N, C-alpha and C positions, 0 to 999 in steps of 0.2 A: 504496499498500499506503498505512494505518495505520497506529497505534504504543499501547500502550497501555502504561503504569508496574505492575510487578508484584516485590515488596519487595526490593526492595534493587539490581538489575537492575538500571537505567535504563529505554530505552523498548525492549519487549519487541511485537515486532508479534503486532496481530492479523487473524486470519483475512484472509487473500486467498491471492494464487500459491500466493507461495514466503515461505516465513517461517523464521525463524532461531531455534529455539528452545536459549536457554542452563538447563544443566547444576540442580538443584536440592538435592535431592540426591545430595551424591557417596562413599563412602569404598572402602579395601581392608584386602584381611583374608585374614593370610598364615598361614599351617600348616607344617609344618616336620615333619619322623621320616627317624630309618635309615632304614625299608624304608617303598619306594613306596607301598606300599595303605595305608599307614593314614596317608601324610602327606597323599592328595589324596581320604579321608574325612575330616582335619580332625584334625591337634593340635596340642598345645600353640597353638594359636587368639588370634595374636593384630591387635586393633584398632589400622591406621597411619593411620588418620583422627577426624575426627572430627564429625558435623552439628555444623552452624553455626560451630564458629569448628572446624579441617577446618590438616593437615598440607599443603604450601605442588604437591603433588604427591599423584600417583598410580602405583601397577604393578600390571602384564598379565603373572607369570613363569609360569615351570618352571626348573629349573633343576637339580647337583648337584656340592655338593663333599663335604661328608662327612656332610654329612645331603643329602636331598630340601625343595628347597623353594616354594612354593607361593602362588603373591600374586593376591590375585581380586582384582578388581575392580565394584563395581553404580554405572550412574549413570539415575538417573534423567530425568525426561521431562515439563511440560505436556506433553500433551496437547485439553489438552477445548478443544474450542468451534474448532476447526482443521478437523474437515470430513469427508467421507473423503480421507484420506490416499491420495496414487498412486504415491506415488516418492520416497524418500527413502535421506541417508546423513549419517552424523552424523559430524564432522569436531572430534579431538585437534590436544592442539600440545605435540607428541613436542620434550623436554632431551635428553631418553638413552635410548640401545638397547643392548642387545643378540645380537648373532648373524644373519649374512647368509643366510640361509634359512628357514621354516618360517615360522609367521602366529601373532597373536594375535587368535582368536574372538572375536563378537560376540554373543550365548549371549541369547535370557527370562533373565532374573532374576527367578527365583522364588523371594521376599524377603517382606516383614513390616517396614512402616513402626513403626517404628524397623528396622532393615539393621544386625542385630549375628554376636555369633560362630556365635546358633543355625541364622541363616540356612547358611553352609556345609553339612553334610548335604542339604537341599534342596535345595541349590542340585548338586552333586556329579556327580546321574546324568542336567541335562538338557542337554541335548548337540547338540542343533536346532542350526546354522548360518544367523545373521542375517547374514552379511557374513565380513568379514573386515580387514585390517592386512596385510598382506605386508611383510614385514622390510629386503625386500632394494631392495622398492619408498621406506620411511621417512624422507624428510632435515627434516633433525633442522632445533629452530626456525620452525618455519611449523606452516600446518594441513594436516595429511594428512585426506583424506573419503575415504572407505565407506562406498558401494551400499548397501546390504538387498538382499538379494532377495524375493519373494513373502511366505519365512514372516513376514522380519521388516514387508515392511507388511505380511501379518496382525495380527500385532504387539499390532504399533504403533494400529490399526486394534477393538483389542476398551479399547484406554483406561481400566480399570479407577475405577473412584473412592477416593479417597481423603480427608481431612481434611486442612490447609489451618496444618504446622507451625510455630511459628514459634519462641518458643527454650525450648533443652534442655540437655542436661547426660544425659555416656553416655558412660564410655572408664575399660578395663581396671580392671572389678568388678572388685574384692578384702576388702567385706569388706562387713559389717553394719551397720543406725545397728538397735538397740534399741528396741523404739514395746509402751509398756504402763503401767493400770496412766496417774499420774504423770510418763510419762516418756515425754517429747513430741521428736519430734521436726522441727525445719527445714530451707529450703531456699531459698534465699537465686535470686529473678533480679533481671533491668532488661531494659525491650526497647530492642530498632533499633529501637521500629516502635512509631506507632500505633498497638495494635487491639482490639478485645474477643473476652475469655476468655471462655468456657464449656467447654471438655475439659479436662481433662490425664490423662498417662499416665504414668504410677509406674511401676518395677519392683519388687516386693516376692515375698516369701514368708512362710510364716504355719508358726511354730517348735510348732505342736501350739496358738496358739490360733481360738478359732470366733463368739469374740464379734464385737460392735462396732466399726466402730473411721470413723474421718474424714478424707474432706480438704478442708480447707476454705487461702484464698485470704484475708492480711493484709496492713496497710499492717507499711513498719517505719517504727518513731523515728529520732530522729538519730543513733542508731548502730550502723543497718543491720540491726536483733535487729526481730520479730516483736509487732506492738508494736496492739491495739488488738479489736474482734468483726469476727468474721470478716463477711469482702464477701460467700463463697459457700462454697459447700460440695456434700459429695456424700456422705452413708454408704453401711454394707458391712461384711458380716462376710469374719472369717476362715476360714471353708471354703467361701468361695469362690475364696481364696486357692492357691499350686502346695507343693503341700511338698518340690519340686525341689531343689536344688543352688543351686541362682543364679535361683527365684525365676518370675517370666515377667511379659513387658507390664500392664502393664493398668490398663483404658479406665474415671473418671470422669468423672460429667453434673454441671456446678452445680444448684445449683441456681435457680443463675442466673446472667446476662453477665456478663462484670464489665469496668467503659472502661475496657482497659489504657495508661497513660501512657506515649510514650516519652523512657528517659533517669531513666524513675522506675527504687524501689525497692523492690521486693513478700518474699515468700515462704508458698512451698506448706508446709503446715504436716500431718504424719498423728498422731491419736492416740487414743487405745482406750480405750473406759470400762471399762476389764474387765482379769487376764492375772498374768501376777511376767517374771521375767526368765528363764528357764523353756518360759513359757510367753507370746507375744508374739507380734508381727508383723515383719520383720525388710526395714528401706528396703534397696537396695543401692546402696554404695557401693563409690564410685572414686579413686582419688589425681589432687585440683583441680591440682597438677599452675603451671598461668599461667592458671585460670578464676577467673576475680577477685571469683567468687561462694562465700555463706559456708553450709556448712553449721552448723548451731548444735542445740544442747539443754539443753534442761530438766531438771529435775528436780522439779519444783514444781506441774505443771501449768499450764506455762507465765509464773509472774507473774516467775521473772527465765530471762535464758539465753547461752549459756553457747562459743561458741568451739570448732571440734573440735580440742583440738588434735595428733588428727595431721594438721593439712587436708586431707580430704578434701569433698570432692563430691558428692550423691543424687541419684541415678540418674529423669530426670523429663521430660516431654515440654510443652510446652504448647500449644494451638490455640485459630484460632476457629475458631467456625460454622461454615466455610462447607469444603462438599463440590466435588473439585477432584480431575476426571482422569488422571490419570499414565501414560507405560509407564517397565518401569525394562529396564537391559540390565544387561551380565552379562556384563565383557573376562579372556577368560580364553587365557591360552598353549593352541596345539596337541595338547603333548606333554602337556597337563590333559581339557581336554576332548576327547582318543581315546582315551586310560588307555591312553599308551604313556609307558615309564621313561624319561627319557633318561641318559645314557650318561654317564659322569664326564667331569665339566671344560662338558657342553651348555648352552647359556643361551639361550634365547629368549625377555628382558627388552623391554620398553617401559614408558619413565615421563614420564606427562604431566601437565602444571596440570591446576591439580584447580581453583583460581577458584570457592571453594562460596560467594565473602559479596563476586563480586563486582570481584576482581580482573584483571586483563584474563590470553586464553588461555582458559578455559573452552576448557570440551567445548564442541557446540554441535550439534544435529541441525538440519538439514534438508529441510522438507517443502514438498511440493505437490499441492498439496488439488482 
């Protein structure tokens, strides 16, 4: 069996008899409410892990204390080029559990990249069970494996195509950056790996603005602020954007590719050719917390830049011009999948390592082709 290198995870098997595939994107989303149906359908949603800089654990559970709590965990595996898969099993490394009966079910991951709060509702009615982890059989601090059934194998072999994601930020959306006229906005980032950039996805909405706007990639100066002419750009129109409260993810194809160098700081700049404070584009923001790169604003058309005093960052994802095949799973507690409210004190929980950036004990998919 040979090996290949794949975005920071070290050695990854190339097609052979048995392949161990690491997770690519993963995250947990929580819902909670005092009414079961409201909780199950998604209420007070909180993202517990992030792309590229996630928390160290993922959670799948359902329990009732003062209110109902549900956690769902999504896992993505790149299964392109494996060939026809004939058997597979999912391995996770649990560190905590609750409950001596019941199960955590593996279901189809009905989601879009990037996975966020909007995917909860899409997932709720997907109840086909592809495999399961029985809580009574779980042994902590070692790999536990669940065989995928025929539905699970069929789901793997669909292998839809997606873009190859690199750097990103999306975390706890709670504010907007207003873009109009001379009010430009920028988010800096630094790639972990050398790669070519051609696609950018931003979470945007329009506040009645219908005119042209630009998404640009810039170098930064010695102070980390955008500088110089754009390295590449894309143009679109405000009337094509969503008016929903938190907008939606929009994909932009740059007019030329940009060769990004690992460890170099770049900036994504968004500007509009007109508009006012009440007639603008809104870029979705979230608390920066430990995210190391800065969100800037300019009120003079990009001549000077000021770091956001509220310490926020703007939602973005940048992609290579590469298409890859992937499969998403969603791990959910049996109460959730079967739509059965747990009784008071009931707790079916499994907490397992995330290891999204290549740390130890990440979820693995073992396949035979």
